[in-house]
C-alpha angles and dihedrals in degrees: 000000000000117000111231114239115223104271091224088065090063089056091049091046094051091051094058112018098092094061107016114112096229096052096038089045092053089056090051093051093047092048089053089059093042092056087065095052106027136048115241112237094022127143098226120125117254122194121209108197111206094013093184113193094344108256093122093055090066090054092048090053087076089069103039143306109326125213120192131205130184137152098218115096091208091054094050092047092053091046091053090050088060089060095254107148103174096077134113143169108263140152114241089221093054108034113192097222136099123258115281097009099136133056090205132019119195128192110179115189092340114108093060086069095058132095089208108031092164091061090052093047090049089054091050089053091048095055093041114097121241107276091021129118140236113214119198140180125189136169110267136221122028089223087070091061111134144144085288088071092045092052091050092047095240117175093198148348112234136238116207089248094053093047091051090049092052094046094048093044086059090058096256127130117227112229098168132020121172142147124246135202090038097169092053098057099088095042090049091049092051096045096046093046089055092048092052089053101041106019101067115140098026120121112263112259130177116246102231093182096246111179137156117287099258092047091046089054092048093050091048090049090054091050090053087058091047091051090052090050091052087060088074111016147019128253119234098212140020145124094267135045121219122198137183117196137172127219119242117263110266122226109274094021113141 
């Protein structure tokens, strides 16, 4: 079962994700990992599971031909407005594609929404071609749980150990596991601890990281440096976890 995110959050997301430091930074971090597993400018098919409102599909187009799937009507409508045509309604736990269709499968902040993340990860491995990669991001650290997670219908925040367990239980082999947003971990811990203590009774609302323009630019500049660092090494702490995994070789694969 996929937990339904509050539809209003899709509207808020679409309004800010092109320029907001958190969303733009996520695309930078993911592209840093993709450069290690995919050839820029290639023609291979790339599947984005849970494509949201479509901003990531444009970034993935640098590495191949992106295909987006999502269950939310609002997400698909916004994606179509961007001019993305290779999109469809599809359950992450029952992907409507043949085995080995995609060179890369991405699922960015998706599996934390699922009752059965292992089933979805197994499906991602199934549709990923031999030698291909599955690239994931998830929110990290249960101690950061807040009304942000409630508003986004998260089932869990991940530890590195739990994410590895879920990925390996799906028959995938982890080749890279790192944190992201390292500099934001302590501020997030402080802010969310205060909200848990003093913000009881307020309606859950996602924290979209809205800040003034100069600060937004500074945060995004930092994330460009972090993305460059991820080209060579892992980060030991952060508010997100990023994972690259490979599907097991199938019988008869070359």
